[in-house]
Every structure is written in structure tokens, then in C-alpha cells.
C-alpha positions in Angstrom: -13.5 -36.7 -134.5 -16.1 -39.1 -135.9 -19.0 -37.3 -137.7 -22.4 -38.6 -138.7 -23.7 -38.1 -142.2 -27.3 -38.6 -142.4 -28.6 -40.1 -145.6 -31.4 -38.0 -147.3 -32.6 -39.7 -150.6 -35.1 -37.6 -152.5 -35.6 -40.5 -154.9 -38.4 -42.9 -155.6 -36.1 -45.9 -156.1 -33.3 -45.9 -153.4 -32.8 -49.4 -152.0 -33.7 -48.7 -148.3 -36.1 -45.7 -148.3 -37.0 -44.8 -151.9 -40.0 -42.5 -152.1 -40.3 -41.7 -148.3 -38.7 -38.2 -148.4 -39.9 -37.0 -151.8 -40.9 -33.3 -151.8 -39.3 -30.4 -150.1 -41.4 -30.5 -146.9 -41.0 -34.2 -146.2 -37.2 -33.9 -147.0 -36.7 -30.9 -144.8 -38.6 -32.6 -141.9 -36.5 -35.7 -142.2 -33.3 -33.7 -142.2 -34.4 -31.9 -139.0 -35.1 -35.1 -137.3 -31.6 -36.5 -138.2 -30.0 -33.2 -137.0 -31.9 -33.5 -133.7 -30.7 -37.1 -133.4 -27.0 -36.1 -133.7 -26.3 -35.9 -137.5 -23.4 -33.5 -138.3 -23.9 -33.6 -142.1 -27.0 -34.1 -144.3 -26.2 -35.9 -147.6 -28.9 -35.1 -150.2 -29.1 -37.4 -153.2 -31.5 -37.3 -156.2 -30.3 -40.3 -158.2 -30.2 -43.8 -156.8 -26.9 -45.6 -157.4 -28.2 -49.0 -156.0 -27.3 -52.1 -158.0 -29.3 -52.0 -161.2 -30.6 -48.4 -160.9 -31.2 -46.5 -164.0 -29.6 -43.0 -164.6 -31.7 -39.9 -163.9 -31.6 -37.0 -166.3 -29.7 -34.0 -165.0 -32.8 -31.7 -165.1 -34.7 -34.3 -163.0 -31.9 -34.6 -160.6 -31.7 -31.0 -160.1 -35.4 -30.6 -159.7 -35.3 -33.1 -156.8 -32.3 -31.9 -154.9 -31.9 -28.2 -155.5 -34.9 -26.9 -153.5 -33.9 -29.3 -150.6 -30.2 -27.9 -150.6 -31.5 -24.4 -150.7 -33.8 -25.1 -147.7 -31.1 -26.8 -145.6 -27.9 -24.9 -146.5 -28.5 -22.3 -143.8 -29.3 -24.8 -141.0 -26.4 -27.4 -141.4 -23.6 -28.7 -143.4 -25.1 -30.2 -146.5 -23.4 -32.6 -148.9 -24.7 -33.4 -152.3 -24.6 -37.0 -153.5 -24.1 -36.8 -157.4 -22.1 -38.0 -160.3 -23.0 -34.9 -162.4 -20.8 -31.9 -162.5 -23.7 -29.4 -163.3 -25.7 -30.8 -160.4 -22.7 -30.5 -158.1 -22.2 -26.8 -159.2 -25.7 -25.8 -158.8 -25.9 -27.3 -155.4 -22.6 -25.8 -154.2 -23.9 -22.4 -155.4 -26.9 -23.1 -153.4 -24.9 -23.6 -150.2 -23.7 -27.2 -150.2 -20.3 -27.6 -148.7 -19.4 -31.2 -149.7 -19.6 -33.0 -153.0 -20.1 -36.8 -152.4 -18.8 -38.3 -155.7 -19.8 -41.8 -156.5 -18.0 -41.5 -159.9 -14.7 -40.0 -158.6 -14.6 -37.4 -161.3 -15.7 -34.1 -159.7 -12.6 -33.1 -157.8 -12.1 -30.1 -160.3 -15.5 -28.8 -159.3 -14.6 -29.0 -155.6 -11.3 -27.3 -156.4 -12.9 -24.4 -158.3 -15.5 -23.8 -155.6 -13.4 -24.4 -152.6 -15.6 -27.2 -151.1 -14.9 -30.6 -149.6 -15.0 -33.7 -151.8 -15.5 -37.4 -151.1 -14.1 -39.7 -153.7 -15.7 -43.2 -153.8 -14.5 -46.3 -155.5 -17.0 -48.1 -157.8 -16.0 -50.9 -160.2 -18.3 -50.5 -163.3 -21.6 -48.6 -163.3 -24.8 -49.1 -161.1 -26.6 -51.0 -163.7 -23.8 -53.7 -164.0 -21.5 -53.4 -161.0 -22.7 -56.4 -159.2 -22.3 -58.6 -162.2 -19.4 -60.8 -161.0 -17.1 -58.1 -159.7 -13.4 -59.3 -159.7 -10.1 -58.0 -158.3 -6.6 -59.5 -158.1 -6.0 -57.6 -154.9 -9.1 -55.7 -153.8 -7.4 -53.9 -150.9 -4.5 -52.8 -153.2 -6.6 -51.8 -156.1 -9.2 -49.9 -154.3 -6.8 -48.1 -152.1 -4.5 -47.3 -154.9 -7.3 -45.8 -157.0 -8.6 -43.7 -153.9 -5.2 -42.4 -152.9 -4.3 -41.5 -156.4 -7.5 -39.4 -156.9 -7.2 -37.9 -153.4 -3.6 -36.7 -153.9 -4.7 -35.2 -157.2 -7.5 -33.3 -155.6 -5.3 -32.1 -152.8 -2.7 -30.9 -155.2 -5.4 -29.1 -157.1 -6.4 -27.1 -154.0 -9.5 -29.1 -152.7 -9.6 -28.0 -149.1 -11.0 -31.3 -147.6 -10.7 -34.8 -149.1 -12.3 -38.0 -147.9 -11.9 -41.4 -149.5 -14.7 -44.0 -149.5 -13.9 -47.7 -150.3 -17.5 -48.0 -151.8 -18.9 -50.9 -149.9 -21.3 -52.7 -152.2 -20.3 -50.8 -155.3 -18.8 -53.5 -157.5 -17.8 -55.8 -154.7 -18.8 -59.2 -153.5 -19.2 -60.2 -149.9 -15.6 -61.2 -149.5 -14.4 -57.9 -151.1 -16.6 -55.9 -148.8 -15.4 -57.8 -145.6 -11.8 -57.4 -146.5 -12.1 -53.7 -147.3 -13.8 -53.2 -143.9 -11.1 -55.3 -142.1 -8.3 -53.1 -143.4 -9.8 -49.7 -142.8 -7.0 -48.6 -140.6 -4.5 -48.9 -143.4 -6.6 -46.6 -145.6 -7.2 -44.2 -142.8 -3.5 -43.8 -142.3 -3.3 -41.8 -145.5 -6.5 -39.8 -145.8 -9.7 -39.2 -143.8 -12.2 -42.1 -144.6 -15.8 -42.1 -145.1 -17.7 -45.4 -144.8 -21.3 -45.9 -146.1 -22.5 -49.6 -145.2 -25.8 -48.8 -143.6 -28.4 -51.4 -144.4 -26.5 -52.8 -147.3 -27.1 -56.3 -148.7 -23.8 -57.8 -147.4 -25.2 -57.7 -144.1 -28.1 -59.8 -145.3 -25.5 -62.2 -146.9 -23.8 -62.6 -143.6 -27.1 -62.9 -141.5 -30.3 -63.2 -143.4 -32.3 -60.0 -143.4 -34.0 -59.6 -146.7 -35.7 -56.3 -145.7 -33.2 -53.5 -145.5 -35.1 -52.1 -142.5 -34.1 -55.3 -140.6 -30.4 -54.7 -141.1 -30.0 -52.2 -138.3 -28.1 -54.5 -135.8 -25.5 -55.4 -138.5 -25.2 -51.7 -139.6 -24.4 -50.8 -136.0 -21.7 -53.5 -135.7 -20.1 -52.1 -138.9 -20.4 -48.5 -137.6 -18.5 -49.3 -134.3 -16.0 -51.4 -136.2 -15.3 -48.5 -138.6 -14.9 -46.0 -135.8 -12.3 -48.3 -134.1 -10.6 -48.4 -137.6 -10.1 -44.7 -137.6 -13.0 -43.7 -140.0 -13.9 -40.0 -139.8 -17.3 -40.0 -141.4 -20.2 -42.6 -141.2 -22.9 -42.3 -143.8 -26.0 -43.8 -142.1 -29.9 -44.1 -142.3 -30.3 -44.6 -138.6 -28.7 -41.6 -136.9 -29.9 -41.9 -133.4 -29.1 -45.6 -133.0 -25.6 -45.1 -134.5 -24.8 -42.2 -132.3 -25.9 -44.3 -129.3 -23.8 -47.3 -130.4 -20.7 -45.3 -130.8 -21.1 -43.6 -127.5 -21.5 -47.0 -125.6 -18.5 -48.4 -127.5 -16.4 -45.5 -126.6 -17.4 -45.9 -123.0 -16.5 -49.6 -122.9 -13.6 -49.9 -125.2 -10.1 -48.7 -124.8 -9.5 -46.9 -128.0 -6.1 -48.3 -129.1 -3.3 -46.1 -130.6 -3.5 -46.3 -134.4 -7.4 -46.9 -134.3 -8.2 -43.3 -135.0 -9.1 -40.5 -132.8 -11.9 -41.2 -130.0 -15.2 -40.0 -131.4 -16.1 -36.4 -130.3 -19.0 -34.1 -131.3 -22.4 -35.5 -131.6 -21.2 -39.2 -131.8 -18.8 -39.1 -128.8 -19.8 -36.3 -126.5 
């Protein structure tokens, strides 16, 4: 089953929509719209991790995200996008059911609270990660890191674990393309989440300096990811993504080994 995770950035500086959903009322209204469009999960983030982004103090991140999580937790499945253990704990206590962990360090929090955990791969830190990223074998290194962390988390009792190759997080264009091409291999081991929506590698392939103009490329990646067996798509454009997946499902024989046919809001 492919699920759609709607991105809800309550930040002033996120690359695609920074500042648009600041404040509880605006954030909740945005979440409600994404849910109506077919989102299964709302991913609330209070610290931008775009290339070059500065860290946000813990108290400020909590001020941004906690009221939003509290407002949404009784309405839908909420994920908290954070690198900080204290923020993750507070949000889980407020009702968040998934920790979306860019740093890959919070599996013990997920285990202690009995919630799901997404482990993402990032080479370096947001401030420096796009300064000449390098790998000897990007697929082997990223996959090896993710599977090691995921197995640790599973052994510790985390009930649900997803792995995210971290498109755009310490990767150049070739790295991103190779990771996307080899998604079925990763999906054969653990459920996969992909977040490629509106990212700059799309602009590198087909010029679109404004992230808002990268919807066509984002949809191609979404369909490709579903065909590769991805379980969760993290996206800005929920309605368009749901439509693209439904049409692709209707037109494309889903091959054995390419993951389950999308069901739920994306495939019904």
C-alpha cells in the first residue's frame, strides 16, 4: 500500500514553502486541505534542513510544532520531522505516531514510546552537505547505513521502521538518480519512504529555478518510486500526486517485484 505523507513546514525558511504555514490556524487549515486531497499522514516540521539551513534552538522548534501536533493528532496520523530527541518526545506525548528522523539517531525514542520511525541518510550536516558530496559506491554506502540502523531499531522493538535514501541530502545529481533507479533493491529489505518533491535535482535535469515549477518532475519521480516498491511518498502537492498514481496504476501492469499496487487514498 502506497501512502501519501503531506509536508507541513511550520518554518520561515523551508526551500519550497517557507513561511506560508506559520501559526497554528494556517498550519491546521493546510493540513485539512491535504487530508481532503488524499494525504494519509501529515509530516510537521519546525526546522528547515534544506542545504545551508541554520539550526533552530530546541525551544523555538517546540514552539512552532507542538501546538500544531496537538491540534492535528486527533484528526489524522501525524509525523514529526525533527533531529532532536526532546522535540520528538514532546510531540509523541502530544499524539504524533511517527518520528521522521533526518539525523538517524532517534530510534531509541521511537522504541521507548512504541511509535514508528523513519531513518533517513544524510552525508554531513545541512549547512555543508552539498559541498562536494562524494561516495565510492553511493547505493552500497547509503543502503548499508540505512539497513544497519533499521535492523538496530527493529531489534530494539520499534514497531514500524521505514528507510529513506535522503534524496538531496549530501548527494549530487548522479547520486540522486542512481539511488532512485535502484529503489527496488532497497525496498526488498525494508519499507521505503521517498521525499523528492520539488527538489533541486529536478531543476538540474530540466531547468525550473522556482521550486513551484517542479511539479511535473516531482510527479514523474512519484510514479517511478511507486513502481519501485516505495511505501510512503513525502510530497508538497498531494492532489496531483494522488491523481498521477491512480492513472499510472490504471495504465501500467504492476510487475512482480515492483511493490504492491497502490491502495488507500492513492490507489482506490
